[in-house]
C-alpha positions as CSV (number, residue, x, y, z in Angstrom):
1,M,-19.5,-41.6,-63.2
2,T,-17.2,-44.4,-65.3
3,R,-14.4,-44.1,-66.6
4,R,-15.9,-43.9,-70.6
5,D,-17.2,-40.9,-69.3
6,K,-14.8,-38.7,-67.6
7,Q,-13.2,-39.5,-71.3
8,L,-16.1,-38.1,-73.1
9,V,-16.7,-35.4,-70.9
10,R,-12.8,-34.5,-71.7
11,E,-12.9,-34.9,-74.9
12,S,-16.0,-33.0,-75.6
13,F,-14.8,-30.1,-73.4
14,R,-11.3,-29.7,-75.5
15,G,-13.7,-28.6,-78.1
16,L,-15.7,-25.5,-76.1
17,E,-12.9,-23.9,-75.1
18,E,-12.3,-21.7,-78.4
19,V,-16.4,-21.0,-77.7
20,A,-17.0,-20.7,-74.8
21,E,-18.6,-16.9,-74.5
22,P,-21.0,-17.9,-76.6
23,L,-21.6,-21.4,-74.9
24,A,-22.5,-19.3,-72.2
25,L,-25.0,-16.8,-74.5
26,L,-26.9,-19.8,-75.7
27,F,-27.1,-21.8,-72.7
28,Y,-28.8,-18.2,-70.6
29,G,-30.8,-17.8,-73.2
30,R,-32.5,-21.4,-73.4
31,L,-32.3,-21.0,-69.2
32,F,-34.0,-17.7,-69.8
33,E,-36.8,-19.5,-72.5
34,R,-37.6,-22.4,-71.0
35,E,-38.5,-20.1,-67.7
36,P,-38.4,-16.6,-67.9
37,G,-39.5,-16.3,-64.2
38,L,-35.6,-17.3,-63.9
39,R,-34.3,-13.8,-64.9
40,P,-34.5,-11.4,-62.4
41,M,-32.0,-13.9,-60.6
42,F,-29.6,-12.8,-62.9
43,R,-29.0,-9.2,-61.8
44,G,-25.2,-8.7,-62.9
45,D,-23.5,-8.8,-66.0
46,L,-24.7,-11.8,-67.9
47,A,-21.1,-12.1,-69.4
48,A,-20.1,-12.4,-66.1
49,Q,-21.8,-14.8,-65.2
50,G,-21.4,-16.8,-68.0
51,K,-17.2,-16.7,-67.4
52,K,-18.0,-18.0,-63.8
53,L,-20.0,-21.1,-65.7
54,M,-17.0,-21.9,-67.9
55,E,-14.6,-21.3,-65.1
56,M,-16.9,-24.1,-62.6
57,L,-17.1,-26.3,-65.7
58,T,-13.5,-26.0,-66.2
59,A,-12.9,-27.1,-62.6
60,V,-15.5,-29.7,-62.8
61,V,-13.5,-31.1,-65.8
62,E,-10.4,-30.9,-64.4
63,N,-11.4,-32.7,-61.5
64,L,-13.2,-35.3,-62.9
65,D,-11.2,-38.3,-61.1
66,R,-11.6,-36.1,-57.9
67,T,-14.9,-34.9,-57.7
68,E,-14.6,-35.2,-54.2
69,S,-12.4,-32.3,-54.1
70,L,-14.7,-30.0,-55.2
71,T,-17.3,-30.9,-52.8
72,P,-16.8,-28.2,-50.3
73,V,-16.8,-25.7,-53.8
74,L,-19.3,-26.8,-54.5
75,Q,-21.6,-27.2,-51.3
76,A,-21.1,-23.7,-50.8
77,M,-22.5,-22.8,-53.9
78,G,-25.5,-24.4,-53.3
79,Q,-25.8,-23.0,-49.8
80,R,-25.5,-19.4,-51.9
81,H,-28.0,-20.4,-54.5
82,A,-30.9,-22.0,-52.4
83,G,-30.3,-18.0,-50.8
84,Y,-31.6,-16.9,-53.9
85,G,-34.5,-19.0,-54.0
86,V,-33.2,-22.0,-56.5
87,T,-35.2,-24.6,-56.1
88,A,-34.9,-28.6,-57.1
89,R,-36.9,-27.6,-60.7
90,H,-33.9,-25.1,-61.8
91,Y,-31.4,-27.3,-61.0
92,E,-33.6,-29.3,-63.6
93,L,-33.8,-26.6,-66.0
94,V,-30.3,-25.7,-65.6
95,E,-29.0,-29.0,-66.6
96,E,-31.4,-29.0,-69.4
97,A,-30.0,-25.8,-70.8
98,L,-26.5,-26.6,-70.9
99,L,-26.9,-30.2,-72.4
100,W,-29.1,-28.5,-75.4
101,A,-25.9,-26.0,-75.0
102,L,-23.3,-28.3,-74.7
103,G,-25.2,-30.2,-77.9
104,Q,-25.4,-26.5,-79.8
105,A,-21.8,-25.7,-79.4
106,L,-19.9,-29.1,-80.4
107,E,-19.5,-28.7,-84.2
108,S,-20.4,-32.7,-83.6
109,G,-23.4,-32.4,-81.4
110,L,-23.4,-34.6,-78.0
111,D,-24.2,-38.2,-79.7
112,G,-26.0,-39.9,-77.2
113,E,-22.9,-41.2,-75.0
114,G,-21.8,-38.1,-75.0
115,R,-25.2,-36.5,-73.9
116,R,-25.2,-39.2,-71.1
117,A,-22.1,-38.7,-70.0
118,W,-22.3,-35.1,-69.4
119,Q,-25.9,-35.8,-67.9
120,A,-23.6,-37.6,-65.2
121,V,-21.2,-35.1,-64.7
122,L,-24.2,-31.8,-64.2
123,G,-26.1,-34.5,-62.5
124,H,-23.0,-35.2,-60.4
125,V,-22.6,-31.2,-59.5
126,S,-26.6,-30.5,-59.4
127,A,-26.4,-33.2,-56.1
128,T,-23.5,-31.8,-54.8
129,M,-24.9,-28.4,-54.9
130,Q,-28.4,-29.5,-54.2
131,Q,-26.7,-30.7,-50.8
132,G,-25.7,-28.2,-49.8
133,A,-28.5,-26.4,-49.8
134,A,-29.4,-29.1,-47.2
135,L,-27.4,-28.4,-44.9
136,L,-28.8,-25.4,-44.2
137,S,-32.0,-26.6,-42.9
138,V,-30.4,-29.2,-40.5
139,P,-30.0,-28.2,-36.9
140,R,-27.0,-27.7,-36.1
């Protein structure tokens, strides 16, 4: 993740604060449209789940210069998600749906450079969560 990636993500995220709730709903709508089989994994209130999503995105954006500080949190999330049955394919679908929702929520859209920046950030989050999930299968 480059310095420019971080700058683009921070700048675009500022424009999302006012539309956090609709962004989350766009994301979940797109995710379930692409993979209806994921809907049963979300038993709770989607508004509350969306709030958690936005809180995590906020933490990620606020820590772009020290991503390692979130590693334990993201790995623990990955372990919990593995317990729910989340697979590597699901991470791909989440990234795709979130990129789409970000583009919809941003008035100026998400151009090529901005999209690549968000892909780098979301790819890092996904990889770290998957590392956490993999720790469950490592003999101790």
